[in-house]
N, C-alpha and C positions, 0 to 999 in steps of 0.2 A: 911821779914828781910834777906838781903844777907849775908849768913854765908858760903857759899860753895866756896872754892877756887878751882884752877885748879887741884891741887893733889887730893883733895876730889872728884871732879867731875870725875877725872880718876878711882878712886877706886869704885865709884858708877857704872860706866860703867863696870868695871871688875866684880863686884859682880852680875850684871845684866847678864853678859855673862855667868858667871859660872852656874847660875840659869837655864838659857836657854839651856846650854849644858847638864846639868844633866837631864833635861826634855827630850832632844832629845835621851839621852843614855838610860833612864830608865822609862819613863812616857809616856803612850799612847797620842799621839797628840789630839785625839778626846775626851779624858776624860776632866773633869773640871779642875783637878790639872795641866794637860798638858797645856790647853789653858790659865790658870792663869800664870803659869811659863814662857811660851813663851810670854805672854803679857808684862811682866816686862822685859823680855829679849830684847824687842824691844827697850829699852832704849840705848843699846850698839852701834848700828850702827850709828844713828844720833849723839850721844855723841862723839863718835870717830872721826867722820867727822868734828864736830865742833872743837875738839881738834887739828885735823890736819891743819884746817885753822889758828887756833891761833898759832900752832907751826911753821907755815910757816912764818907768820908776825913777830914773836918774835925770831926765831931763828937767832943766829950770823953765822951759817954755814949750808947753805942749802944742800951743796954737802955731808956733813957728815950725815946729817938727811936722805938723799935719800939713801945713802949706808947703814945706819943702817936698814932702812925699807927693803931695797932690800935683804940684808943678812938674816935677820930674817924671811922674807917670805919664803926663801929657807930652812932655818932650821926648819921651821914649816911645811914644805911640807909632810914629812912622818908622823909626828904625826897626821896631818889633814887627811891624807889618811887613816891611821888606825882607827881613830874615826869615819870617814864617812862610811867606807866599810869593815874594818877588813883587808884590803889588804895593802901591802907595797907600792903599786903604784896607784894613783888616779889622772886622768888628771884634777885636779882642786886644787887651793891653798886656803888658809884662807883669813881672813879679812886684814891682814897685807899686802898681794899682792894688794888688791884693794886700800888701803891706799897708798901704794907705787906709783901705777898708778896716783892716785888723786894728789900726791905731784908733780909728772912729769908734770901733765896738769897744775897746778898752775904756775909752773916755766915756761912752755911754754907760757901761756897766759900772764904772767907778763913780762918776760924777752926778749922775741923775738919781732922782727918787722915783723912777717909774716902778710900777708893779713888776714883780719878777717875771710874770707871764708875758708882759709886753716886751720886757727886755729879751726874753728868749725868742720871741717872734722877730724882734729886730736883728738878733744874731742869725737866725735862719735867712732872713732877707739878705744879710750880709753875705752868707754863704752862697746864696744863688747869684748875687752879683758878681761874686768872686770868680764864678764860671767863666767870666770875661777876662780873667788874668791868668797868670802863670802861678803854679802851686796853689789852686783854688781849694777852698774849704779848710785844708790842712793848716794853712797859714793864717787862717782866721781863728780856728778853734784852739790850736795849741797855745798861741799867745794869751788867750782868754784863760784857758785852764791854768796856765803858769801863774796868772794874776790871782785867780780865784783860790788857787792852793799855794799862794806865796809863802805861807807859814807851814807848809806841809811838803817837804822835799819829796818824800815817797809818793804821794798822790800826784805830784807834778809828773814823775816819770811814768807812773802807771796810766795816766792820761795820754802821755806821748805814745806808749807802746800800743794801747788800744786803738788810737787814731790811725797811727802809720800802719799797724796790722790790718785794719779794716780797708784802708786805701790800697795797700799793696796787694792784698788779697782780692779785692775788686778788680783791679787792674789785670791781674793774672787771669782771673776768671773770664773777663771780657776777651783777653788775648786768646785764651784756649777756645772759647765759643767762637771767635772770629777766625779760627784756623791757623793761628800762629802761636803755639803754646809756650814758646821760649821767648816771646818778644818783650815781655814785661818783667823778666826775672830780675833785672836791674834795680827795680822798685825797692827791693829789700835792702839795698845799699843804705837807706835812711837809718837802719839800726846801727850804723857805725857812730851815729851822733851822740848817744848817751855815754859810751865810754870815753869819748874824747872830752866832754864837757864835765864828766864826773871825776876823771882822774888827771885831766891835763890842764884845765881851765882854772885860773886862779881868782877870777872875778875882779882883777885890776883893771883899770881903763887904759893903761898904757899912756904914750905920749899924747898930749892934748893940742899938738900941732893941727892947725885948720886942714891941712892936706889929707890927714886920715879921716876927717869928717866928710870931705867933699869927694874924695876919690871915687867911691863906689857910684855916687850919682852921676859923675862924669863918665866913668869907665863903662857903665851899663849900656847906654845908647851908643856910645862910641864904638864898643867892641862889636855890637850887633851890625852896625853900618860896615865896619871893616870885613866881617865875615861874609856878609851880603855881597860886597864888592868883590871879594876874592872868589866867591863861589860863581858869581855872575860874569866877571870879566876876566878872570885868570885861569880858574880850573874848569 
């Protein structure tokens, strides 16, 4: 029964992100609770990528959408730096930065008349730049393939499975060669996303109250600051 609308899907991703970040802050990754929390946390990146694709095809003003992502990627930089390292500066941004790049890629692919080879090169450049953000590469490629195959539901999901399988496999191979064979098992949690979207998401936007539009942008840097403060000054 398809009972989840776009707003509800967004909040599921936010809750998954919070669980994931609580685990990074306070729970050992190699522990069972850590693996379980990160497993559910893998809902976030793919869901946000899907929301970005839908946001692009439904928004009335792509320019404002891009500005919003760009501004909040900068506003989240210091909170993300503190959360990741405890320092005020860290040469890496959060997931909003990756989503910002993904939106630029969608605009480039859709709106320009560049030769396809040039477009592919620009996508590769965006993937490289996304290494400075959270959920790199995946959150660039999947929105793009969702758009490219927007008239072919089957190919959309085939592209998802290929991308996430490659990413999860590489992460686990790196963990094994690094001497921690079970460290990245949680990466396979991303495979929960297709059943949720296919069987429960109804494609409806939900309430258009501005609160739903702005909540994630405010919650993202705020929860990072709170978790950093709790880890640094309380626990």
